[in-house]
C-alpha positions in Angstrom: 72.2 26.7 -8.0 72.9 23.1 -7.6 71.0 21.3 -4.2 71.7 19.2 -2.1 68.6 16.3 -0.8 68.5 15.2 2.1 65.4 12.0 2.0 65.4 11.5 5.8 63.6 14.7 6.8 60.7 16.2 5.1 59.5 19.6 4.4 55.9 20.9 5.5 54.4 19.2 2.5 56.1 16.3 3.2 59.2 16.4 0.3 62.8 15.9 0.9 64.5 18.7 2.4 67.0 20.5 -0.1 70.3 22.3 0.9 72.7 24.6 -1.0 76.2 23.3 -1.4 77.3 25.6 1.5 74.3 24.8 4.0 75.5 20.6 2.7 78.9 21.1 3.7 78.3 23.0 6.7 75.8 20.0 8.1 78.3 17.0 6.7 80.6 19.6 9.4 78.9 19.0 11.9 77.5 15.4 11.6 80.9 14.8 10.9 82.5 16.1 14.3 85.7 17.3 11.9 86.9 20.0 14.5 86.2 20.0 18.3 84.4 23.6 17.4 82.6 25.4 14.3 82.8 29.0 13.6 79.6 29.8 11.1 80.0 33.4 9.6 76.8 33.7 7.1 74.4 36.4 5.6 71.3 36.9 7.4 68.6 34.1 6.3 71.5 31.7 5.3 69.7 29.2 8.0 72.8 28.1 9.9 70.7 27.3 12.7 68.4 24.9 10.7 71.1 23.6 9.2 72.3 23.2 12.7 69.5 21.5 14.3 69.1 19.2 11.4 73.0 18.2 11.8 73.0 18.0 15.5 69.7 15.4 15.4 71.5 12.8 13.2 74.5 12.5 14.2 72.4 12.0 18.5 70.5 10.1 16.8 73.1 7.8 15.9 76.1 8.3 18.0 74.9 8.1 22.5 76.9 11.2 23.0 75.3 14.8 24.7 75.1 17.9 23.0 75.0 20.9 24.1 72.7 24.3 22.7 74.7 27.6 24.5 72.8 30.5 23.8 72.7 34.1 25.7 68.7 33.5 26.4 66.8 30.8 26.0 64.2 31.9 23.6 67.6 31.6 21.5 68.5 28.2 22.2 64.9 27.0 21.7 65.5 28.1 18.2 67.4 25.4 17.5 65.7 23.0 20.3 62.1 23.7 18.1 63.9 22.6 14.4 64.9 19.5 16.3 61.2 18.6 17.6 60.1 19.7 14.5 61.9 16.9 12.8 62.1 13.7 14.9 59.1 12.3 14.1 60.7 13.1 9.9 61.8 9.0 9.6 61.3 6.1 11.2 64.9 5.6 12.3 64.8 9.0 14.7 61.0 8.1 15.5 62.4 4.6 16.9 64.9 5.6 19.4 62.9 8.8 20.2 62.5 8.6 24.3 58.6 9.1 24.5 56.9 9.4 28.3 53.1 8.0 29.1 51.8 11.4 29.0 52.9 12.6 25.3 52.2 11.5 22.1 53.6 12.8 18.9 50.7 15.5 18.3 51.7 16.9 21.8 55.0 17.3 21.6 55.2 19.1 17.9 52.4 21.6 19.3 53.4 21.9 22.6 57.9 22.6 21.6 58.5 23.1 24.8 61.1 19.9 25.7 64.4 21.8 27.0 65.9 18.0 26.7 65.6 15.7 24.4 66.9 12.0 24.9 67.5 8.9 22.4 68.2 5.5 23.5 70.8 3.3 21.1 69.8 -0.3 20.7 72.7 -1.5 23.6 71.2 1.1 26.1 73.3 3.6 26.1 71.9 7.6 25.1 72.3 10.2 22.6 70.8 14.0 24.3 70.1 17.5 23.4 70.2 19.8 25.9 69.6 23.6 26.2 71.6 25.5 28.4 71.4 29.7 28.7 72.7 32.6 29.9 68.9 33.6 30.8 69.1 30.0 32.7 72.2 29.9 34.1 70.3 32.6 36.5 67.5 31.0 36.9 69.6 28.3 38.7 70.6 31.0 41.1 66.7 31.5 43.0 66.3 27.8 43.3 64.8 26.8 39.4 67.4 23.1 38.4 69.0 24.0 34.9 70.1 21.5 32.1 73.1 21.7 31.9 76.4 19.6 32.0 76.2 19.8 35.5 78.4 20.8 38.3 80.6 18.7 40.7 82.1 20.5 44.2 85.1 22.3 45.4 87.6 19.6 47.2 86.2 16.8 44.6 90.0 14.8 43.5 89.3 14.5 39.7 91.9 12.6 38.1 94.0 14.3 35.4 98.2 13.5 33.6 99.3 15.1 36.5 97.4 12.9 39.7 94.3 13.5 40.7 93.6 17.4 42.1 91.3 19.2 43.7 88.6 20.1 40.4 88.8 23.9 42.5 92.0 24.2 41.7 92.3 23.7 38.2 89.0 25.4 37.8 90.0 28.8 40.1 93.6 28.5 38.6 93.2 27.3 34.6 95.5 24.5 35.5 97.2 22.7 31.6 96.4 19.4 32.4 94.2 16.9 30.3 91.2 14.6 32.4 91.1 11.0 32.4 87.4 10.4 30.5 85.4 7.6 29.3 85.5 7.2 25.4 82.3 5.4 25.0 83.2 4.8 21.3 86.2 2.8 22.2 84.8 1.9 25.4 88.2 3.1 27.1 89.6 5.7 29.6 91.3 8.0 27.7 93.0 11.7 28.8 91.2 14.3 27.0 91.8 18.3 26.6 89.8 20.1 28.8 87.6 23.0 26.6 86.6 25.7 28.9 86.8 25.9 32.9 83.9 26.9 34.6 82.5 28.0 38.2 78.9 27.8 39.1 77.1 28.1 42.1 76.2 25.0 44.0 72.3 24.6 44.4 70.2 21.5 45.2 73.6 19.4 46.3 73.1 15.6 45.3 76.0 13.5 47.3 75.9 10.1 45.3 77.7 7.3 47.7 79.2 4.5 46.0 79.6 1.0 47.7 83.3 1.1 47.6 82.8 4.3 50.2 83.6 6.8 47.2 81.9 9.7 47.7 80.1 12.3 44.6 78.6 15.7 45.7 77.3 17.6 42.4 74.1 19.8 41.5 71.2 18.3 41.1 71.8 17.6 36.9 74.9 16.5 36.7 75.4 13.5 34.4 75.9 10.6 35.8 76.7 7.3 33.9 74.6 4.1 34.9 74.9 0.6 33.8 71.9 -0.4 31.3 71.2 2.9 31.5 73.5 6.0 30.1 73.3 8.8 31.3 70.8 10.3 33.4 71.0 13.7 36.1 72.2 13.3 39.6 68.5 13.3 40.8 67.8 10.8 39.2 70.0 8.1 40.0 68.2 5.8 42.7 69.5 2.9 45.1 70.7 0.3 43.4 71.6 1.9 40.3 75.5 0.1 39.3 77.9 3.8 38.5 80.1 3.5 35.6 83.0 4.3 37.3 86.7 5.5 35.8 89.5 3.4 37.9 92.2 6.7 39.6 94.8 4.6 39.8 95.2 4.8 36.1 98.0 7.6 35.1 
């Protein structure tokens, strides 16, 4: 069987990782983002979790995007995260973009493999991130624990849609068929985008961010906020003086 060589990734012996043709096709589908969603049905031990991890790692270190690993159980989600942690340091390109805190080392990260969030900084300061999100971690949130995810905005907050300003509660609960005004970081402009999923979650640890224009955002502690020269950070990491990149709601 013909093998495809991934020269930037190394196996346990330090040799380039080899993929089958089918694995290489899966890698390409994810890395090139050919489709919004991919449903993979394979035989056991195909290596889909491993290949998915390598593809997402290659993507997030190249583009300032957010990726969420979702699974029924946190342990399952962490399998893919573990593969990423195993290969972050395989080449200088990925290693140079990976953000390591002061009390961490490459050896410790490899050994503990306990991270639920990986952050990669681009040369222009923009961030690429990978999160772990699972059903059981959502359940923990109701007990007061924080959860890594895409966060929530409080009902009552208005969001700009292609049909005007609407209450986010109405959009979610009524599953309104609208497009949301979003910022495209690659094109550096605002665009109306389709809603991929409607979710209603409990708001624990609410945070209010007040902008000098008088606007207020009430959201969960883990809701991502785009800050100038920092990229996306959690709401509970925003400090006074941060410059929030705000979408102009007058646009339609």
